[in-house]
C-alpha positions as CSV (number, residue, x, y, z in Angstrom):
1,M,7.7,-38.1,-21.9
2,D,6.0,-40.6,-23.2
3,R,3.1,-39.3,-20.8
4,L,2.8,-36.0,-22.8
5,E,0.2,-37.1,-25.1
6,D,-2.4,-35.5,-27.0
7,H,-6.1,-34.9,-25.5
8,S,-9.0,-33.5,-26.5
9,D,-10.1,-30.0,-25.6
10,A,-13.0,-30.8,-23.6
11,E,-10.5,-32.5,-21.1
12,R,-8.8,-28.6,-20.5
13,T,-10.4,-27.0,-17.1
14,A,-9.8,-23.9,-15.3
15,E,-6.8,-23.8,-12.9
16,M,-7.3,-24.6,-9.1
17,S,-9.5,-22.1,-6.9
18,S,-8.5,-20.8,-3.2
19,P,-10.9,-22.7,-0.5
20,Q,-13.3,-20.6,0.5
21,Q,-12.0,-20.5,4.2
22,S,-7.7,-20.7,4.5
23,D,-5.7,-21.7,7.4
24,L,-5.2,-17.9,8.4
25,D,-8.8,-16.9,8.3
26,R,-9.5,-20.2,11.1
27,K,-6.6,-18.6,13.0
28,I,-7.9,-15.6,12.9
29,N,-11.4,-16.3,14.3
30,L,-10.0,-18.8,17.2
31,L,-7.9,-15.9,18.4
32,F,-9.7,-13.1,17.5
33,G,-13.2,-14.4,17.3
34,G,-16.0,-11.2,17.7
35,S,-13.4,-8.6,16.8
36,V,-12.9,-10.0,13.0
37,V,-15.7,-9.5,10.1
38,R,-15.5,-11.4,6.3
39,K,-14.1,-8.3,4.3
40,D,-16.5,-8.8,1.5
41,L,-19.4,-8.6,3.5
42,V,-19.4,-5.0,3.2
43,K,-20.1,-5.1,-0.2
44,A,-22.7,-7.5,0.3
45,V,-24.7,-4.7,2.6
46,K,-23.8,-1.5,1.0
47,G,-26.1,-1.2,-1.5
48,N,-26.6,2.2,-2.5
49,A,-25.8,4.1,0.8
50,I,-22.9,6.3,0.2
51,V,-21.2,6.0,3.7
52,P,-18.1,4.9,4.7
53,S,-16.6,1.6,5.3
54,Y,-16.3,1.8,8.9
55,V,-20.0,2.7,9.6
56,L,-20.9,-0.4,7.7
57,E,-18.3,-2.8,9.4
58,Y,-19.6,-1.1,12.6
59,L,-22.8,-2.6,12.4
60,L,-21.3,-5.8,10.6
61,G,-19.2,-5.7,14.0
62,Q,-22.0,-6.1,16.0
63,Y,-24.3,-9.0,14.1
64,A,-22.3,-11.0,12.0
65,A,-18.7,-11.4,13.4
66,S,-18.5,-14.8,13.5
67,D,-17.4,-17.6,10.7
68,D,-20.6,-19.3,11.3
69,E,-22.3,-19.2,8.1
70,A,-25.8,-19.4,9.7
71,T,-24.6,-16.4,11.7
72,I,-23.3,-14.6,8.9
73,Q,-26.2,-15.0,6.8
74,A,-28.3,-13.5,9.6
75,G,-26.2,-10.8,10.4
76,I,-26.2,-9.5,7.1
77,D,-29.9,-9.4,6.6
78,A,-29.9,-7.5,10.1
79,V,-27.8,-5.3,8.9
80,R,-29.4,-4.7,5.8
81,K,-33.0,-4.2,7.8
82,I,-30.9,-1.3,9.7
83,L,-29.9,0.2,6.6
84,A,-33.1,-0.2,5.0
85,D,-35.0,1.4,8.1
86,H,-32.6,3.9,9.5
87,Y,-29.8,5.1,6.8
88,V,-30.9,8.3,5.5
89,H,-31.0,8.9,1.4
90,R,-30.5,12.4,0.2
91,N,-33.6,11.9,-2.2
92,E,-35.8,10.2,0.2
93,S,-35.0,13.1,3.1
94,E,-38.6,14.7,3.2
95,L,-39.9,10.8,3.7
96,V,-37.8,10.6,6.4
97,K,-38.9,13.6,7.9
98,S,-42.4,12.6,7.6
99,T,-41.5,9.4,9.4
100,I,-40.5,11.3,12.5
101,R,-43.2,13.2,12.5
102,E,-46.0,10.5,12.6
103,K,-44.0,8.6,14.9
104,G,-42.8,11.2,17.1
105,R,-39.6,9.5,17.2
106,H,-37.2,7.5,14.9
107,R,-33.5,6.5,15.0
108,I,-31.5,7.2,11.8
109,I,-28.0,7.2,11.0
110,D,-26.1,10.0,9.5
111,K,-23.2,12.1,9.2
112,V,-23.5,15.1,11.8
113,T,-22.1,18.2,12.0
114,V,-22.4,20.9,14.6
115,A,-21.9,24.3,15.4
116,L,-21.8,27.2,18.0
117,N,-24.5,29.9,17.5
118,D,-23.5,32.5,20.1
119,K,-26.1,35.2,19.4
120,Q,-28.5,32.0,21.1
121,D,-25.7,30.4,23.2
122,V,-26.7,27.2,22.3
123,Y,-24.8,24.5,19.7
124,Q,-27.0,23.7,16.8
125,A,-27.1,20.2,14.7
126,S,-27.2,19.8,11.0
127,F,-27.6,16.7,9.1
128,A,-25.6,15.9,6.0
129,N,-28.6,13.6,4.1
130,L,-31.7,14.7,6.0
131,G,-31.1,18.2,5.4
132,L,-31.8,19.6,8.7
133,T,-30.4,22.2,10.6
134,G,-30.6,24.0,13.7
135,V,-31.4,21.0,15.8
136,I,-30.4,22.0,19.5
137,V,-27.5,20.1,21.0
138,E,-26.8,19.6,24.3
139,P,-23.4,21.1,25.7
140,A,-22.4,17.5,27.5
141,T,-23.0,15.8,23.8
142,V,-20.6,18.4,22.2
143,K,-17.9,17.8,24.8
144,A,-18.0,14.4,24.8
145,N,-17.5,14.3,21.0
146,P,-15.8,17.3,20.1
147,K,-15.2,15.9,16.5
148,L,-18.7,17.1,16.0
149,L,-17.8,20.7,15.5
150,V,-14.9,19.8,12.8
151,G,-16.1,17.9,10.0
152,G,-18.6,16.1,11.0
153,V,-19.4,12.4,12.7
154,W,-21.1,9.4,11.5
155,C,-23.8,9.0,14.5
156,I,-27.0,6.7,15.1
157,C,-29.3,9.5,16.7
158,D,-32.7,9.3,17.7
159,I,-34.7,12.3,16.3
160,E,-38.3,13.8,17.7
161,Y,-40.7,16.1,16.6
162,F,-42.7,18.6,18.6
163,H,-44.6,21.4,16.3
164,S,-44.6,24.7,18.6
165,D,-46.7,27.6,17.8
166,D,-43.3,30.1,18.0
167,A,-41.8,29.8,14.6
168,R,-38.6,31.0,16.1
169,V,-38.5,27.2,17.8
170,V,-37.0,24.3,15.4
171,P,-39.7,21.6,16.1
172,W,-36.7,18.7,15.6
173,I,-35.6,17.5,18.6
174,L,-32.1,15.1,19.1
175,G,-33.0,12.6,21.4
176,S,-29.8,10.7,21.6
177,L,-26.3,10.5,19.8
178,K,-24.2,7.5,19.3
179,P,-21.1,8.1,17.4
180,I,-20.3,4.9,15.0
181,Q,-17.2,4.2,16.9
182,M,-15.8,1.6,19.3
183,S,-15.6,3.2,22.9
184,S,-12.9,1.4,24.3
185,F,-10.9,-2.3,24.0
186,D,-8.7,-4.9,25.6
187,Y,-5.0,-4.2,24.2
188,G,-3.5,-6.6,26.5
189,G,-5.8,-9.3,24.7
190,Y,-4.7,-7.9,21.4
191,L,-1.4,-8.4,22.4
192,A,-1.7,-11.9,23.8
193,S,-3.2,-13.0,20.4
194,R,-0.7,-11.4,18.0
195,K,1.6,-14.1,19.8
196,G,-0.3,-16.7,18.2
197,F,0.7,-15.4,14.7
198,N,4.1,-15.5,13.3
199,T,5.2,-12.0,11.1
200,E,4.6,-13.3,7.7
201,E,0.8,-14.4,9.0
202,W,0.2,-11.0,11.1
203,I,1.1,-8.8,7.8
204,D,-1.3,-11.1,5.9
205,L,-4.0,-10.0,8.7
206,L,-3.4,-6.4,8.9
207,I,-3.4,-7.0,4.9
208,Q,-6.6,-8.4,5.0
209,S,-8.0,-5.9,7.5
210,I,-7.4,-3.0,4.9
211,G,-9.2,-5.2,2.5
212,F,-6.9,-6.3,0.7
213,N,-5.7,-9.9,-0.7
214,P,-2.5,-10.5,0.7
215,E,-1.8,-13.4,-1.8
216,I,-1.5,-10.8,-4.5
217,F,0.9,-8.4,-3.1
218,G,4.6,-9.1,-2.2
219,R,6.4,-8.5,0.6
220,R,7.7,-5.3,-0.5
221,A,3.6,-4.3,-1.5
222,K,2.6,-5.3,1.5
223,L,4.9,-3.1,3.8
224,L,3.8,-0.1,1.2
225,Q,0.3,-0.6,2.0
226,L,1.5,-0.9,6.0
227,V,3.0,3.3,5.6
228,R,-0.3,4.3,5.0
229,L,-1.4,3.6,8.5
230,I,1.6,4.6,9.9
231,P,-0.3,8.6,10.4
232,F,-3.1,6.8,12.4
233,V,-0.4,5.2,14.9
234,E,2.2,7.8,15.0
235,R,1.8,11.1,16.1
236,N,2.6,14.4,14.1
237,Y,3.9,11.7,11.5
238,N,4.2,13.9,7.7
239,L,3.5,11.2,4.9
240,V,3.4,11.6,0.8
241,E,2.3,9.8,-2.1
242,L,2.4,10.5,-5.2
243,G,1.7,8.2,-8.2
244,P,-0.7,7.0,-11.1
245,K,-4.5,7.3,-10.6
246,G,-6.5,4.3,-9.2
247,T,-4.1,2.6,-6.9
248,G,-6.0,3.4,-4.0
249,K,-4.3,6.4,-2.0
250,S,-6.8,8.2,-0.6
251,H,-9.1,5.1,0.2
252,I,-7.1,4.6,3.9
253,Y,-7.9,7.9,4.8
254,S,-11.5,8.0,3.5
255,E,-12.9,4.6,4.7
256,F,-10.9,3.0,6.9
257,S,-10.7,5.1,10.7
258,P,-13.2,7.2,11.8
259,H,-10.3,9.2,13.6
260,G,-9.4,10.3,9.9
261,M,-10.7,13.0,8.3
262,L,-10.0,13.4,3.7
263,I,-10.0,17.0,2.5
264,S,-9.4,18.0,-1.2
265,G,-6.4,19.9,-1.4
266,G,-8.7,22.9,-3.0
267,E,-10.5,23.2,0.1
268,V,-7.7,23.8,2.9
269,T,-7.8,26.9,4.6
270,V,-5.8,28.3,7.7
271,P,-9.0,28.4,9.7
272,K,-10.1,25.2,8.7
273,L,-6.9,23.5,9.0
274,F,-5.2,25.3,12.0
275,V,-7.7,28.3,13.9
276,N,-9.9,30.6,13.1
277,N,-8.5,33.7,14.8
278,S,-12.2,35.8,14.3
279,N,-13.3,33.4,16.9
280,G,-10.6,31.0,18.5
281,R,-12.0,28.2,17.3
282,I,-9.1,25.2,16.6
283,G,-9.1,23.6,13.2
284,L,-8.7,20.3,12.1
285,V,-5.9,19.6,13.1
286,G,-7.3,19.9,17.2
287,Y,-9.4,17.0,16.7
288,W,-8.5,14.0,14.5
289,D,-5.3,11.9,14.1
290,V,-5.0,12.0,10.6
291,V,-5.4,15.0,8.1
292,A,-5.0,13.6,4.5
293,F,-4.8,16.1,1.4
294,D,-6.6,14.4,-1.6
295,E,-5.8,15.7,-5.2
296,F,-2.5,17.7,-3.8
297,A,-0.8,17.3,-6.7
298,G,-1.2,19.8,-10.0
299,K,1.6,22.4,-10.7
300,K,-1.0,25.4,-11.5
301,K,-3.0,24.9,-8.3
302,R,-3.4,28.1,-6.4
303,T,-2.0,27.8,-2.7
304,D,-2.3,30.5,0.0
305,K,1.3,31.3,1.1
306,A,0.4,32.0,4.6
307,L,-1.1,28.3,4.8
308,V,2.1,26.9,3.4
309,D,4.5,29.0,6.3
310,I,2.0,28.1,8.9
311,M,2.0,24.1,7.9
312,K,5.9,24.3,7.6
313,N,5.8,25.4,11.1
314,Y,3.1,22.6,12.3
315,M,4.8,20.0,10.3
316,A,8.5,20.9,12.2
317,N,7.3,21.7,15.2
318,K,3.7,20.3,16.2
319,S,2.2,23.9,16.9
320,F,0.8,27.1,15.3
321,S,-0.1,30.3,16.5
322,R,-3.6,31.6,17.4
323,G,-2.6,35.4,17.9
324,I,-0.4,35.7,20.9
325,E,-0.6,32.4,21.9
326,T,1.0,29.0,20.6
327,L,-0.7,26.0,20.5
328,G,0.5,22.2,19.7
329,A,-1.3,19.5,17.8
330,E,-0.9,15.5,17.2
331,A,-2.1,15.6,13.8
332,S,-0.5,13.6,11.0
333,M,0.0,15.0,7.7
334,V,-1.0,12.7,4.5
335,F,-0.4,14.6,1.1
336,V,-1.9,12.4,-2.0
337,G,-1.8,13.0,-5.6
338,N,-1.3,11.7,-9.1
339,T,1.4,12.2,-11.1
340,S,1.3,12.3,-15.1
341,H,4.7,11.3,-15.9
342,N,6.6,8.4,-15.0
343,V,9.6,7.9,-13.1
344,A,12.5,7.9,-15.8
345,Y,10.8,11.1,-17.0
346,M,10.7,12.7,-14.1
347,L,14.0,12.0,-12.9
348,K,15.0,13.1,-16.2
349,H,13.9,16.1,-16.2
350,S,12.8,17.1,-12.9
351,D,12.8,15.9,-9.8
352,L,10.1,13.4,-8.0
353,F,8.2,16.1,-6.4
354,D,7.5,17.8,-10.0
355,E,4.0,17.4,-9.6
356,L,3.3,19.9,-6.7
357,P,2.0,23.0,-6.6
358,E,5.1,25.4,-6.5
359,A,4.6,26.9,-3.3
360,Y,5.0,23.5,-1.9
361,H,7.9,22.4,-4.8
362,D,10.2,24.1,-2.0
363,A,13.3,22.6,-0.1
364,A,11.8,23.8,3.6
365,Y,8.6,22.3,3.1
366,L,10.0,19.1,1.9
367,D,12.4,17.9,4.3
368,R,9.3,18.3,6.9
369,L,8.2,14.9,5.3
370,H,9.1,11.6,6.9
371,F,8.2,9.2,4.2
372,Y,7.4,9.2,0.5
373,I,5.5,6.1,-0.7
374,P,6.7,5.3,-4.5
375,G,3.2,5.0,-6.0
376,W,3.9,4.4,-9.1
377,E,4.8,1.1,-7.3
378,V,1.4,0.5,-5.9
379,D,-0.9,-1.7,-8.6
380,T,-3.6,-0.4,-9.8
381,I,-6.7,-1.3,-8.0
382,R,-8.3,-4.5,-9.2
383,S,-11.3,-6.8,-8.4
384,E,-9.3,-9.8,-7.6
385,M,-7.3,-7.7,-5.1
386,F,-9.9,-7.5,-2.9
387,S,-10.1,-10.0,0.1
388,S,-12.9,-12.2,1.3
389,G,-10.7,-13.3,3.6
390,Y,-11.4,-12.2,7.5
391,G,-9.8,-8.9,8.7
392,F,-10.3,-6.7,11.6
393,V,-13.7,-5.0,12.2
394,V,-12.0,-1.6,11.2
395,D,-13.0,0.4,14.2
396,Y,-11.6,-2.2,16.5
397,I,-8.4,-1.7,14.5
398,A,-8.7,2.0,14.9
399,E,-8.8,1.9,18.6
400,V,-5.8,-0.3,18.4
401,L,-3.9,2.0,16.7
402,R,-4.8,4.9,18.5
403,Y,-4.2,3.7,21.5
404,L,-0.5,2.8,20.2
405,R,-0.1,6.3,19.5
406,N,1.4,6.7,23.1
407,A,4.3,4.0,22.7
408,D,7.6,5.0,21.3
409,Y,9.4,2.5,19.2
410,S,11.7,4.3,18.0
411,D,15.0,2.9,19.6
412,R,14.0,-0.5,19.3
413,Y,16.8,-0.9,16.1
414,Q,19.4,0.5,18.6
415,Q,21.1,-2.1,20.3
416,H,21.7,-4.2,16.7
417,F,22.7,-1.1,14.3
418,T,23.7,2.2,14.4
419,L,22.5,4.7,11.5
420,G,25.4,6.7,9.8
421,S,27.1,9.6,11.5
422,D,26.0,12.2,8.7
423,I,22.4,11.7,8.9
424,S,21.1,14.7,9.7
425,T,18.4,14.8,13.0
426,R,15.5,15.8,10.6
427,D,16.9,12.7,8.6
428,R,17.0,10.5,12.0
429,D,13.6,12.4,12.8
430,G,11.6,11.0,9.6
431,I,13.5,7.3,10.2
432,H,12.7,6.8,13.3
433,K,9.2,7.6,13.0
434,T,8.8,5.7,10.0
435,F,10.2,2.8,12.0
436,S,8.8,3.0,15.0
437,G,5.0,3.1,13.4
438,L,6.1,0.1,11.3
439,M,7.3,-1.5,14.9
440,K,4.0,-0.8,16.1
441,L,2.0,-2.2,13.4
442,I,3.9,-5.4,12.9
443,Y,6.0,-5.8,16.2
444,P,3.1,-4.5,18.9
445,G,5.0,-6.2,22.0
446,G,8.5,-5.2,20.9
447,E,9.6,-8.6,20.4
448,A,11.4,-8.9,16.9
449,T,14.4,-10.8,15.6
450,P,17.5,-8.8,14.5
451,A,16.6,-9.4,11.0
452,E,13.0,-8.8,11.1
453,I,14.2,-5.5,12.4
454,E,16.8,-4.6,9.8
455,E,14.0,-5.2,7.2
456,L,11.9,-2.4,8.7
457,L,14.8,-0.4,9.4
458,R,16.0,0.1,5.9
459,F,12.4,0.2,4.6
460,A,12.3,3.2,6.9
461,I,15.7,4.8,5.7
462,E,14.7,4.1,1.9
463,G,11.5,6.5,2.4
464,R,13.3,8.9,4.1
465,K,15.8,9.1,1.3
466,R,13.7,9.0,-1.6
467,V,12.8,12.5,0.0
468,K,16.4,13.9,0.7
469,D,17.8,12.7,-2.4
470,Q,14.9,14.8,-4.3
471,I,15.4,18.1,-2.3
472,L,19.1,17.6,-3.3
473,R,18.1,18.0,-6.8
474,I,16.1,21.2,-6.0
475,D,18.5,23.0,-3.4
476,T,22.1,22.7,-4.6
477,T,23.1,24.1,-1.5
478,M,22.1,20.9,1.0
479,A,24.9,18.9,1.3
480,A,24.7,15.2,0.4
481,V,23.8,12.3,2.8
482,N,25.2,8.8,3.1
483,F,22.2,6.7,4.1
484,G,22.9,3.6,5.7
485,Y,23.9,1.9,8.8
486,T,26.5,-0.2,10.4
487,D,25.8,-3.7,12.5
488,R,27.4,-4.4,15.6
489,S,30.3,-5.6,14.3
490,G,31.1,-2.7,12.4
491,D,30.0,-3.3,8.5
492,W,28.7,-0.6,7.0
493,R,25.5,-1.5,4.9
494,G,24.2,1.5,2.5
495,V,20.8,1.6,1.2
496,T,19.6,2.7,-1.9
497,T,15.9,3.4,-3.4
498,L,14.7,1.1,-6.0
499,E,14.5,3.7,-8.7
500,E,18.6,4.9,-7.9
501,D,19.1,0.9,-9.0
502,E,16.6,1.2,-12.0
503,Y,18.0,4.5,-13.4
504,P,21.5,5.4,-11.8
505,A,22.3,7.8,-14.4
506,Y,18.8,10.1,-14.3
507,Y,18.7,9.6,-10.6
508,H,22.5,10.8,-9.9
509,A,21.8,14.2,-11.9
510,R,21.4,17.2,-10.1
511,R,20.0,20.3,-11.3
512,R,22.6,23.3,-12.1
513,E,21.9,26.0,-10.0
514,G,20.2,29.0,-11.5
515,D,19.6,27.9,-15.1
516,G,17.6,24.7,-14.5
517,V,19.6,22.6,-16.7
518,T,20.1,19.1,-15.5
519,E,23.7,17.7,-15.2
520,L,25.5,15.0,-14.2
521,L,27.8,15.7,-11.0
522,A,29.2,12.4,-10.1
523,E,29.3,8.6,-11.0
524,P,26.9,6.5,-9.4
525,D,27.8,5.2,-6.4
526,Q,29.2,1.6,-6.0
527,G,25.7,-0.1,-5.1
528,A,24.2,1.4,-7.7
529,A,26.6,0.7,-9.7
530,E,26.7,-2.5,-9.0
531,V,22.9,-3.5,-9.6
532,A,22.8,-1.3,-13.0
533,V,25.2,-4.2,-14.4
534,A,23.2,-7.0,-12.8
535,V,21.4,-6.9,-16.4
536,P,24.4,-7.3,-18.6
537,S,25.0,-5.8,-22.4
538,V,24.3,-7.8,-25.1
539,T,25.5,-5.6,-27.7
540,E,29.1,-4.9,-26.7
541,A,30.5,-8.4,-27.3
542,A,34.2,-7.6,-25.8
543,V,32.5,-6.9,-22.4
544,P,33.3,-10.4,-20.7
545,L,29.6,-11.6,-19.4
546,F,29.2,-10.9,-15.3
547,E,30.1,-13.8,-13.3
548,G,28.5,-13.6,-9.3
549,H,25.2,-12.8,-7.5
550,R,23.1,-10.3,-8.4
551,E,19.6,-9.4,-6.1
552,F,16.9,-7.8,-7.5
553,Q,14.1,-6.0,-5.5
554,E,10.6,-6.6,-5.5
555,N,8.6,-4.0,-7.9
556,Q,11.7,-3.2,-10.4
557,R,11.1,-3.2,-13.8
558,G,13.7,-3.3,-16.5
559,V,14.4,-6.9,-16.1
560,S,13.6,-9.3,-19.3
561,Y,14.9,-13.3,-20.0
562,D,16.8,-11.6,-23.1
563,T,18.9,-9.0,-20.7
564,L,19.1,-11.5,-17.5
565,L,19.4,-15.1,-19.4
566,M,20.2,-14.7,-22.8
567,P,24.1,-13.4,-22.9
568,Y,24.9,-17.0,-21.2
569,L,22.7,-19.1,-23.8
570,R,23.2,-18.0,-27.2
571,G,25.6,-20.4,-28.8
572,A,24.4,-22.9,-26.8
573,T,23.0,-26.2,-28.2
574,E,22.0,-28.1,-25.3
575,I,20.1,-26.7,-22.5
576,T,18.9,-28.0,-19.4
577,I,16.3,-26.1,-17.2
578,V,15.8,-27.3,-13.8
579,D,12.5,-26.1,-12.1
580,P,10.2,-28.1,-9.9
581,Y,7.1,-26.4,-10.4
582,I,6.1,-25.5,-14.1
583,R,2.4,-26.3,-13.9
584,L,0.4,-23.2,-13.7
585,P,-0.8,-21.5,-17.1
586,H,1.5,-18.3,-16.1
587,Q,4.3,-21.2,-15.5
588,G,4.1,-22.1,-18.9
589,R,3.8,-19.2,-20.5
590,N,7.2,-17.9,-18.8
591,L,8.7,-21.2,-20.6
592,V,7.7,-20.5,-23.8
593,D,8.9,-17.1,-23.7
594,L,12.3,-18.3,-22.9
595,L,11.9,-20.9,-25.8
596,A,10.7,-18.3,-28.1
597,L,14.0,-16.1,-27.2
598,L,16.3,-19.1,-27.8
599,A,14.4,-19.5,-31.3
600,A,15.1,-16.2,-32.7
601,A,18.8,-15.8,-31.7
602,K,19.4,-19.1,-33.8
603,D,20.0,-19.5,-37.2
604,P,17.1,-21.0,-38.6
605,A,18.3,-23.5,-40.0
606,D,20.0,-24.9,-36.9
607,E,18.5,-27.0,-33.6
608,V,18.6,-26.3,-30.1
609,T,17.8,-29.2,-27.3
610,V,16.3,-28.1,-24.1
611,T,15.6,-30.3,-21.2
612,L,13.1,-29.4,-18.7
613,V,13.6,-31.2,-15.3
614,T,10.8,-31.0,-13.3
615,K,8.1,-32.7,-10.7
616,E,4.9,-33.9,-11.9
617,D,1.7,-33.2,-10.5
618,R,-0.1,-35.6,-9.5
619,G,-2.8,-34.2,-7.7
620,E,-6.4,-33.4,-9.4
621,Y,-4.7,-30.7,-12.4
622,A,-2.3,-33.7,-13.1
623,Q,-4.2,-33.8,-16.6
624,Q,-3.6,-30.1,-17.7
625,H,0.1,-30.3,-16.3
626,L,1.0,-33.1,-19.1
627,L,-1.5,-31.2,-22.0
628,M,0.2,-27.9,-21.4
629,L,3.5,-29.5,-21.3
630,K,2.4,-31.5,-24.7
631,D,1.3,-28.0,-25.8
632,I,4.6,-26.7,-25.3
633,Q,6.6,-29.2,-27.1
634,D,4.7,-29.7,-30.1
635,S,5.0,-25.5,-30.4
636,A,8.6,-25.9,-29.8
637,A,9.3,-28.1,-32.6
638,T,7.4,-25.5,-35.1
639,V,10.9,-23.2,-34.7
640,G,13.9,-25.6,-34.4
641,I,13.5,-26.4,-30.6
642,H,13.8,-29.9,-29.5
643,F,11.9,-29.5,-26.0
644,T,11.7,-32.7,-23.9
645,V,10.5,-33.0,-20.2
646,T,12.6,-35.6,-17.6
647,W,10.6,-35.9,-14.1
648,D,12.3,-35.6,-10.7
649,E,10.7,-35.5,-7.5
650,T,13.9,-35.2,-5.6
651,I,14.7,-31.3,-6.7
652,H,14.1,-28.2,-5.0
653,D,17.2,-25.8,-6.7
654,R,16.1,-24.5,-9.7
655,S,18.7,-23.9,-12.2
656,I,19.7,-23.4,-15.8
657,R,22.7,-25.2,-17.4
658,T,24.5,-25.1,-20.8
659,D,27.1,-27.1,-22.7
660,A,28.6,-23.5,-23.8
661,G,30.0,-23.7,-20.1
662,W,27.8,-21.8,-18.1
663,R,25.5,-22.8,-15.1
664,I,23.1,-20.0,-13.6
665,L,21.9,-20.5,-10.2
666,L,17.8,-19.2,-10.2
667,G,16.2,-18.8,-7.0
668,R,12.6,-18.5,-8.0
669,G,12.9,-20.1,-11.7
670,L,11.5,-18.6,-14.3
671,D,8.8,-17.2,-12.2
672,I,10.4,-14.1,-11.7
673,F,7.4,-11.1,-12.9
674,Q,4.4,-10.5,-10.8
675,K,1.2,-10.7,-11.7
676,G,-0.1,-8.2,-14.3
677,S,-4.0,-6.9,-14.9
678,G,-4.7,-9.5,-17.0
679,S,-6.0,-7.8,-19.8
680,Q,-4.6,-8.5,-23.4
681,F,-3.7,-4.7,-23.6
682,D,-1.2,-4.5,-21.2
683,I,1.9,-3.2,-22.6
684,G,3.5,-5.7,-19.3
685,S,2.1,-8.9,-21.0
686,R,3.9,-8.0,-24.1
687,R,7.3,-6.8,-23.3
688,Q,9.0,-8.3,-20.0
689,E,10.9,-5.0,-18.9
690,F,7.5,-3.2,-18.2
691,R,6.8,-5.6,-15.8
692,Q,7.6,-5.1,-12.4
693,V,9.5,-8.4,-10.4
694,V,9.3,-10.3,-7.3
695,A,12.1,-10.5,-5.0
696,F,14.9,-12.9,-6.4
697,G,18.3,-13.7,-6.6
698,V,20.4,-15.2,-9.3
699,T,24.2,-16.3,-9.7
700,Y,26.0,-17.1,-12.7
701,V,28.8,-19.6,-12.6
702,R,31.2,-20.1,-15.6
703,E,32.2,-24.1,-15.4
704,A,35.6,-25.6,-16.5
705,G,35.0,-26.7,-19.8
């Protein structure tokens, strides 16, 4: 402890920054060279071009798919020049038209939509930014690119100009059209390269491909992001995500793939989505892999009952009617919307589907949903969450996912686990589709250990359980389901949702039929009850303190040192904290939070001795480590805490021991909270119970005194 001496403020420096290229990035470039791109390059080239990310990454994939800095810079310059020369800005459309006229032929990048002019029996193209309409398109072009007819496609086009004295003849001619998406890829090579990554590395590669920095996310948060991709890899997958604003719910469906279409919930009509009976033209579900509805929530939104009925049938049976003819389609349906209340409020007063329009707040419709992403667990997007690492070029991974729609991995768990017998066919279908989708994303070769398979199976069950449990609150005639599975030895393993563990009393309330009043029909099940008491009560001294092990899930809230640790530390005069990693500023702040609680709980006239057993930082930031601990020591002394440090290079496990007879084994030590927004106005930075935790376990052991 004698090394914790005073030092000048000038010696204090910032935390260590990460290297530009990680070991994972080097492996990605080695095994997927030419198919990956540095994800921060999109911002570097976008400028004021209002185009989806996949358009820019298509161009970057042609010129900057490398880890050589010179090649990358040359590629960025080339893409910038292409955008400057060929991308059509709406406010410059007349200048581009003039260029075409003067040159006779000019290449442009624009979104092209085609419609059939049945009076003249010709296909005519419209260009979104250029503002041209009525441009003749050859039938062969439309046949090769049918999406031109529904929603439009971003393309590289050669436009020619030839004036005619006949006013009926459009002078603009489509010389060539090339959709901005990959035409083919080597799936065998994709699988072979996948084998070079372990599971954690592969998940991180997928997260970087989405555009996020995997270091910011825990395992559960990463899986939630990957569920957003399942509609691209699984046919007829019905997904809902409701949560706060600004969490990136719709980004995937507008920016990630040329096979997805994002539309506003208020713009949905039967002809646009399914079929126009007046001309027989098929709608969006016939041409797109994913149709996503943005801004879907809103209780007072007007809805078309006919659309809801057709949607119910399509989501259940993968088909819809055109007159007397029944047609099938493979488009997955995604519904995203914002919530205006927190989870506890929704569970207490209504249900987790409360924000949906009335016509969709219907048990029959909701029962068609395969998975509910708890959007309240997803962090608001912040600048540090974006990746500067390497990920798949979007059009490459989009084609991989599309190819995998032909595979079915839904039975891969059955040699290890068996779903509960009272899980209905529709529940099973939702679980199977989610499990199959996650398997195809993470283990495309189908090779996974029983533990890895179990992780995905539990996650799939939880997402469907969240749907079903809310339906039970809406329709009390439905029978409750015991969600879980048995392993090969016959042991039952129940599954709960995270909000069930956090708010068991509210979660297990069901609406009394008829009068809309909420009441408790039953006590929480044993699994939920166990988690509920994992945070011991500090107000009822007569209740004995819990002994044994507790597990906390990633993203769980309501946990604090005050409830987790203080009941076992009160009254102690000597406390030893063993934690090898109290080095970074946030780890020091965690320690100070605990010391402050100890100071507030004791008599001001008393003293408590706290000894920290830790490892010394001998690296570049050793001086800052000593400075931090010295500051903590000085601050603690002012409130009657005698804080000392003992160095021990052999420790690994984390624990707290008191002279009052308790030993607490902490799997992650004091570092149990996720990084917040960093804002000084973040409520979570003031109160621990409002922060999300990482996954961790804690064991309470009463020692013989």
